[in-house]
C-alpha positions in Angstrom: -4.8 -1.3 8.6 -1.2 -0.1 8.0 1.0 2.1 6.2 4.9 2.6 5.4 6.3 5.4 7.1 9.3 7.5 5.6 11.3 9.7 7.8 13.0 11.8 5.2 11.2 14.7 3.8 11.5 15.8 0.1 13.4 18.8 -0.3 11.4 21.7 -1.5 12.3 23.5 -4.2 13.4 21.0 -6.4 13.5 22.1 -10.1 10.6 21.6 -12.6 10.6 18.5 -14.6 12.8 18.3 -17.7 11.2 19.1 -20.8 9.6 16.2 -22.6 9.7 14.1 -19.5 6.5 11.7 -19.3 4.1 12.0 -16.4 4.8 8.3 -15.5 8.8 9.3 -15.4 8.1 12.1 -13.3 6.0 10.2 -11.0 9.0 7.6 -10.7 11.3 10.1 -10.0 9.1 11.7 -7.3 8.8 8.1 -5.8 12.6 7.8 -5.5 12.8 10.9 -3.9 10.3 10.0 -1.3 12.3 7.1 -0.5 14.4 7.7 2.9 18.0 7.4 2.4 18.5 4.4 4.6 15.9 2.3 2.0 17.4 2.9 -1.4 19.5 -0.4 -1.3 16.4 -2.4 -1.2 13.4 -1.0 -2.7 10.1 -2.4 -1.4 6.4 -1.7 -3.2 3.7 -0.9 -0.4 2.2 -4.3 -1.0 5.7 -6.2 -0.1 6.0 -3.8 3.0 2.3 -4.7 4.2 3.1 -8.5 3.7 6.3 -8.2 5.6 4.6 -6.6 8.2 2.1 -9.5 8.7 4.4 -12.3 8.5 5.6 -13.9 11.5 9.4 -13.8 11.3 10.4 -17.3 12.4 7.2 -19.2 11.2 7.3 -17.4 7.8 3.5 -17.2 7.2 0.7 -14.7 8.1 -1.7 -15.3 10.9 -4.6 -18.0 9.8 -6.9 -15.7 11.6 -6.2 -12.7 9.4 -9.0 -12.5 6.7 -8.4 -8.7 5.9 -4.7 -9.1 4.3 -5.9 -10.0 0.9 -8.2 -7.0 0.1 -5.6 -5.0 1.8 -3.0 -6.0 -0.5 -5.2 -5.1 -3.6 -5.6 -1.6 -2.1 -1.9 -1.3 -2.0 -1.9 -2.1 -5.7 -4.1 0.8 -6.6 -2.3 3.4 -4.2 0.9 1.9 -5.6 -0.3 2.6 -9.4 -1.5 6.0 -8.5 1.7 7.2 -6.8 3.8 5.8 -10.0 1.3 7.9 -12.2 -0.3 5.3 -13.7 -3.9 5.7 -12.6 -5.7 8.4 -10.9 -9.6 9.0 -9.9 -11.9 11.1 -12.5 -12.0 14.8 -12.0 -14.6 16.2 -10.0 -17.3 17.9 -12.2 -19.9 20.4 -11.4 -21.9 18.0 -9.6 -19.4 16.7 -7.0 -19.3 12.9 -6.5 -18.1 11.2 -3.5 -14.8 9.3 -3.2 -16.4 6.0 -3.7 -18.5 7.0 -6.4 -15.7 8.5 -8.6 -14.2 6.0 -11.3 -10.6 4.7 -11.4 -9.0 5.7 -14.9 -5.9 4.7 -16.7 -3.4 7.6 -16.9 -0.6 5.4 -18.4 -0.3 1.9 -19.5 3.4 2.2 -19.4 5.1 -1.0 -17.7 6.3 -0.5 -14.0 8.6 -3.5 -14.1 6.3 -5.0 -11.3 4.4 -8.2 -12.4 1.5 -7.6 -10.1 1.3 -3.7 -11.0 1.6 -4.7 -14.7 -1.2 -7.2 -14.6 -3.4 -4.7 -12.8 -2.9 -2.3 -15.3 -3.6 -4.8 -18.3 -7.0 -5.5 -16.2 -7.9 -1.7 -15.7 -7.0 -1.0 -19.4 -9.1 -3.8 -20.7 -12.5 -2.9 -18.8 -15.3 -1.4 -21.3 -16.5 0.8 -18.4 -14.7 2.3 -15.7 -15.2 1.0 -11.8 -14.8 2.6 -8.6 -12.1 2.0 -6.0 -14.3 -0.5 -4.0 -15.1 -2.2 -7.2 -11.6 -2.9 -8.0 -10.4 -4.1 -5.0 -13.4 -6.6 -4.8 -12.5 -7.7 -8.3 -8.8 -8.0 -8.0 -9.8 -10.0 -4.8 -12.4 -12.2 -6.7 -15.0 -11.2 -4.6 -17.9 -11.1 -7.4 -20.9 -12.7 -8.3 -20.3 -12.0 -12.0 -18.6 -15.0 -13.7 -17.5 -12.8 -16.6 -15.5 -10.7 -14.3 -13.7 -13.3 -12.5 -11.1 -12.9 -15.1 -9.9 -9.7 -13.0 -9.0 -11.6 -9.9 -5.0 -11.6 -9.1 -4.2 -15.1 -8.1 -1.5 -16.2 -5.4 -0.7 -12.7 -4.8 0.9 -13.5 -1.3 2.9 -16.2 -2.7 4.0 -13.9 -5.5 4.9 -11.0 -3.2 6.8 -13.4 -0.8 8.9 -14.9 -3.8 9.8 -11.1 -4.6 11.1 -10.7 -1.2 12.9 -13.7 -1.4 14.7 -12.4 -4.5 15.5 -9.3 -2.6 17.3 -11.2 0.3 14.8 -10.5 2.9 13.0 -13.7 3.1 13.9 -17.5 2.5 11.7 -20.4 1.5 11.2 -23.5 3.8 8.8 -26.4 3.9 6.9 -27.1 6.9 4.6 -30.1 7.8 1.2 -29.5 9.3 0.2 -33.1 10.1 -1.9 -33.6 6.8 -0.2 -31.3 4.4 2.9 -29.6 3.9 3.1 -25.9 3.3 5.8 -23.5 1.8 6.7 -20.8 4.3 9.0 -17.7 4.1 10.8 -16.9 7.1 12.4 -13.6 7.7 16.3 -13.7 7.0 17.0 -10.1 6.8 15.6 -9.0 10.3 17.6 -5.5 9.8 15.6 -4.6 6.7 12.1 -5.4 8.6 13.3 -3.5 11.9 14.1 -0.7 9.5 10.9 -0.6 8.1 9.2 -0.9 11.8 11.2 2.0 13.0 10.2 4.2 10.2 6.5 3.6 10.8 7.0 4.1 14.6 8.9 7.2 14.3 6.3 8.5 11.9 3.9 8.7 14.6 6.3 9.4 17.6 9.3 11.5 17.1 8.4 12.6 13.8 4.9 13.3 14.1 3.4 16.2 12.1 -0.2 16.0 13.2 -1.4 17.1 9.7 -1.9 14.4 6.8 -1.2 16.9 4.2 2.3 17.5 5.5 3.1 13.6 5.9 4.8 12.0 3.2 2.3 10.1 0.9 3.8 6.7 1.1 4.1 7.1 4.9 0.6 7.8 5.1 -0.5 5.0 2.6 1.1 2.5 4.5 -0.4 3.2 7.6 -3.7 3.1 6.0 -3.0 -0.3 4.5 -1.6 -1.5 7.7 -5.0 -0.9 9.2 -6.9 -2.2 6.3 -4.7 -5.5 6.5 -5.1 -5.7 10.1 -1.6 -5.8 10.6 -1.2 -2.3 12.4 -0.9 -4.2 15.9 2.3 -5.8 14.6 4.0 -2.3 14.0 3.7 -1.1 17.4 3.7 -4.2 19.4 7.4 -3.8 20.4 7.1 -0.2 21.9 7.0 0.3 25.6 3.4 0.7 26.9 3.4 4.6 26.9 4.8 5.1 23.7 2.4 2.2 22.2 -0.5 4.2 23.6 0.6 7.5 22.1 1.3 5.6 18.6 -2.0 3.9 18.5 -4.0 6.9 19.5 -2.3 9.0 16.9 -2.9 6.5 14.3 -6.7 6.1 15.3 -7.0 9.9 15.1 -5.2 9.9 11.7 -7.8 7.0 10.2 -10.9 8.6 11.9 -10.5 11.7 9.9 -13.0 12.2 7.2 -11.6 10.8 4.0 -13.6 13.3 1.6 -12.5 16.4 3.4 -8.7 15.2 3.3 -8.9 14.2 -0.2 -10.1 17.7 -1.3 -7.0 19.3 0.2 -5.2 17.7 -2.6 -1.3 16.8 -2.6 -1.9 13.9 -4.7 -3.3 11.8 -1.7 -6.8 11.2 -3.3 -6.4 7.3 -4.2 -5.1 6.9 -0.5 -8.2 8.3 1.0 -10.6 6.7 -1.4 -9.0 3.4 -0.3 -9.6 4.4 3.3 -13.1 5.2 2.4 -13.6 1.8 0.8 -12.5 -0.2 3.6 -14.3 2.2 6.0 -17.6 1.0 4.3 -16.8 -2.5 4.0 
């Protein structure tokens, strides 16, 4: 599973939000502050970054053997919505529920401007009863035996994300012939942007390692979790020298082996990230 990593830290002591500023605007502003300076030219969602990590640069498609990335991308959608202030987990009651028992609640239905995020928001808003994180990942992936809930499946997610990356100038579109059929592929045309992403993630567990999840930037922690869930974490560290590769993988493993219940209880707006990790740990 993988997560994106951000090298820059938010400056402490920023002024409180302006009066009248809605929660979703505050979340969007915080999202911008969390972005490292060198990535502001091209803003990517967590899902776009996970797909970029999973794509073969020249071939333009993900591994045929990777059956994890679809659900990983859906987990990324939930985390992205939470970081943007659109959804949250139900609050803890007197009888504390475990992360996987807590329901996903709509916090704001204000459009994000991203097609996949807004489609998911509409699904969450339309449900009669709230669902858990694990159930939403299954529903968005289409893994349900209930025919009445197939309407919540997000279709062609990889292709839609790839087209978004084409529009942002990171991927291009080609046709490849595979004997019996033609397939649309999306090779990387902006290698510097992918290298910048890889470098940020690598530095997050090497030069900028903080050894404490609560001190990590939320989007960095989220991307590491999602890369692991999507089975593309190996791609992040593959270019490292052997000694650095071992350090990076061991530190990431230690991070992912932490108890999501304990870490989520520490606050810092990371509950959804740990809930998604808990869902994939159980599956």
